C-alpha positions in Angstrom: 101.0 25.0 -32.8 97.4 25.1 -34.1 96.1 28.6 -34.3 93.1 29.7 -32.3 91.2 30.2 -35.5 92.0 26.7 -36.8 91.1 25.2 -33.5 87.7 26.9 -33.5 87.0 25.8 -37.1 87.8 22.2 -36.1 85.5 22.4 -33.1 82.7 23.8 -35.1 83.1 21.2 -37.8 83.1 18.4 -35.2 79.9 19.8 -33.7 78.2 19.7 -37.1 79.4 16.2 -37.8 78.2 15.0 -34.4 74.8 16.4 -34.8 74.4 15.2 -38.4 75.3 11.6 -37.3 73.2 11.6 -34.1 70.0 12.8 -35.9 69.8 9.8 -38.2 68.4 6.3 -37.5 71.1 3.8 -36.5 71.0 1.9 -39.7 70.7 4.9 -42.0 73.6 4.9 -44.4 73.6 8.7 -44.4 75.2 8.6 -41.0 78.5 7.9 -42.6 80.9 10.3 -44.3 83.3 7.7 -45.5 84.9 9.6 -48.4 87.0 12.8 -48.3 84.7 15.7 -49.1 81.7 13.3 -49.4 82.3 11.4 -52.7 84.6 10.7 -55.6 83.6 14.1 -57.1 84.5 16.0 -53.8 81.1 17.6 -53.9 81.1 18.2 -50.1 77.3 17.6 -50.3 75.2 15.9 -47.6 71.5 15.1 -48.1 70.8 15.5 -44.4 68.3 18.3 -43.5 68.0 18.2 -39.7 70.2 21.4 -39.5 68.6 24.3 -41.3 68.4 28.1 -41.2 65.6 27.9 -38.5 67.5 25.8 -36.0 71.2 26.4 -36.7 71.3 29.1 -34.0 70.4 26.5 -31.4 73.5 24.4 -31.9 75.5 23.7 -28.8 78.9 22.3 -28.1 78.7 18.5 -27.7 82.4 17.8 -27.2 85.8 19.0 -28.2 89.1 17.2 -28.8 92.6 18.6 -28.5 95.3 16.3 -30.1 97.9 17.9 -27.9 100.7 17.1 -30.3 101.6 20.6 -31.3 105.1 22.1 -30.7 105.8 25.6 -29.7 108.6 25.9 -32.2 106.6 24.7 -35.2 103.3 26.2 -36.1 100.9 24.3 -38.2 97.3 24.2 -39.3 94.9 21.3 -39.7 93.2 21.1 -43.1 91.8 17.7 -42.5 88.2 16.8 -43.6 87.4 14.0 -41.2 85.6 10.9 -42.2 83.1 8.9 -40.1 82.5 5.1 -40.4 80.4 3.0 -38.1 80.2 5.8 -35.5 84.0 6.4 -35.5 85.6 9.6 -36.6 89.0 9.5 -38.2 91.1 12.6 -38.6 94.7 13.8 -38.7 96.2 16.7 -36.8 98.4 19.5 -38.1 101.4 17.3 -37.5 99.9 14.4 -39.3 99.2 12.3 -36.2 96.2 10.1 -36.9 93.3 9.8 -34.4 90.2 7.6 -34.2 87.5 9.1 -32.0 84.1 8.0 -30.9 81.9 10.4 -32.9 79.2 10.6 -30.2 81.5 11.5 -27.3 85.0 12.5 -28.7 86.6 9.6 -26.7 89.9 8.6 -28.3 90.0 5.0 -29.4 93.4 4.9 -30.9 96.1 7.2 -32.3 99.3 6.8 -34.4 102.4 8.9 -34.9 103.7 8.1 -38.4 106.9 10.1 -37.7 107.7 8.2 -34.5 108.3 11.4 -32.5 109.6 13.5 -35.4 108.4 16.9 -36.4 105.9 16.0 -39.1 103.6 18.7 -40.3 102.9 20.4 -43.6 99.6 20.6 -45.5 97.4 17.5 -45.3 93.7 17.2 -45.9 92.4 13.7 -44.9 92.4 10.0 -44.9 90.9 7.2 -47.0 88.7 4.3 -45.9 88.4 0.9 -47.6 86.6 -2.3 -46.6 86.0 -5.8 -47.8 83.8 -7.8 -45.4 85.4 -7.6 -42.0 88.7 -6.3 -43.4 88.4 -2.5 -42.8 91.4 -0.2 -43.4 92.4 3.4 -43.0 95.0 4.6 -45.5 96.8 7.8 -45.5 100.2 9.4 -46.4 102.7 11.0 -44.1 105.8 12.5 -45.5 106.7 10.3 -48.5 105.2 7.1 -47.0 101.8 5.4 -47.5 100.4 3.7 -44.4 97.6 1.1 -43.9 95.9 0.5 -40.5 93.2 -1.7 -39.2 90.3 0.7 -38.8 89.1 -0.8 -35.6 92.4 -1.4 -33.7 94.8 1.1 -35.3 97.4 -1.6 -35.8 99.4 -1.5 -39.0 98.5 -4.1 -41.6 101.6 -6.3 -41.6 101.0 -7.7 -45.1 100.8 -4.2 -46.6 104.2 -3.2 -48.0 106.8 -3.5 -45.3 105.0 -3.9 -42.0 102.2 -1.5 -43.0 104.2 1.1 -44.9 105.2 1.8 -48.5 107.7 4.3 -49.7 106.2 6.5 -52.5 109.7 7.5 -53.6 110.1 4.2 -55.3 109.1 4.1 -58.9 110.0 7.7 -59.8 113.0 9.0 -61.8 115.4 9.8 -58.9 117.1 7.8 -56.2 114.4 6.8 -53.6 116.9 7.6 -50.8 117.4 11.3 -51.9 114.1 12.4 -53.4 110.8 13.1 -51.7 107.2 13.3 -52.9 104.5 14.4 -50.5 100.8 14.0 -51.3 98.6 16.7 -49.7 95.2 15.1 -50.4 93.9 11.6 -49.8 93.6 9.1 -52.6 90.4 7.7 -54.1 89.4 4.0 -53.9 88.5 2.0 -56.9 87.9 -1.7 -56.1 91.1 -2.8 -54.5 93.2 0.1 -55.7 94.1 3.4 -54.0 94.7 6.0 -56.7 96.6 9.2 -55.7 98.8 11.9 -57.0 101.5 13.8 -55.1 102.8 17.3 -54.4 106.2 17.9 -56.0 108.6 20.7 -56.1 108.0 23.5 -58.6 111.8 24.0 -59.1 114.0 22.8 -61.9 114.8 19.1 -61.5 111.6 18.3 -59.6 110.2 14.8 -59.6 107.3 14.2 -62.1 103.8 14.4 -60.8 102.8 10.9 -61.7 99.4 9.5 -60.8 99.8 6.0 -59.3 97.6 3.1 -58.1 98.6 1.0 -55.1 97.0 -2.4 -54.2 95.2 -1.8 -51.0 95.7 -5.4 -49.8 99.4 -5.6 -50.5 100.8 -2.1 -51.0 102.1 -3.1 -54.4 102.4 -0.4 -57.1 100.0 -1.7 -59.7 100.2 1.1 -62.4 101.5 4.6 -63.1 100.0 7.3 -65.3 102.7 9.6 -66.7 101.2 13.1 -66.7 104.0 14.1 -69.0 104.5 11.5 -71.7 107.7 9.5 -71.6 109.4 7.6 -74.4 
């Protein structure tokens, strides 16, 4: 169950994002926040100046959204930094359910449960956006899988991996059926590649913390950087 403190933090963050986007002209590119923590450097910086020390006290609640997917027997906290593209806010809940909301009203457009009713949960900080013309995708990890959705409809991209999903256990040292790697932060896009690392166990026998690049169009593993050199 999301704690009261975390719920308040999420509400306040959504208020700020809403006001930042509404204060800009419709075609101003600064209305978007399309990369986790602002940019490839994770600077968390926005050039917008409408909210300042003189008017911040006048902020009022515009809307709030409750994902309503928490379980009383499993507490969790949302660490997601939402992204906004074309007036749509994309975020994940404490249990890794993904939501697309209209940034101006909080209206839910689509949602997806990558665990198909399972528990889910754990630390997760955000999603990744990619586009090429009219092909616009939301990519994220849940458990040890990488997913790709149509950003507008929420449908899984059928040509990505196996019906929109790729197992990140494949390509490591152990048996993909028995190991598990779980990224906690979203990947970075370079052209048609999604580059990301993974959280691994700190115990003896843990899987290596490789950095890998997946083809965003197909889900194919394109290259692997071995953080510890191999022969």
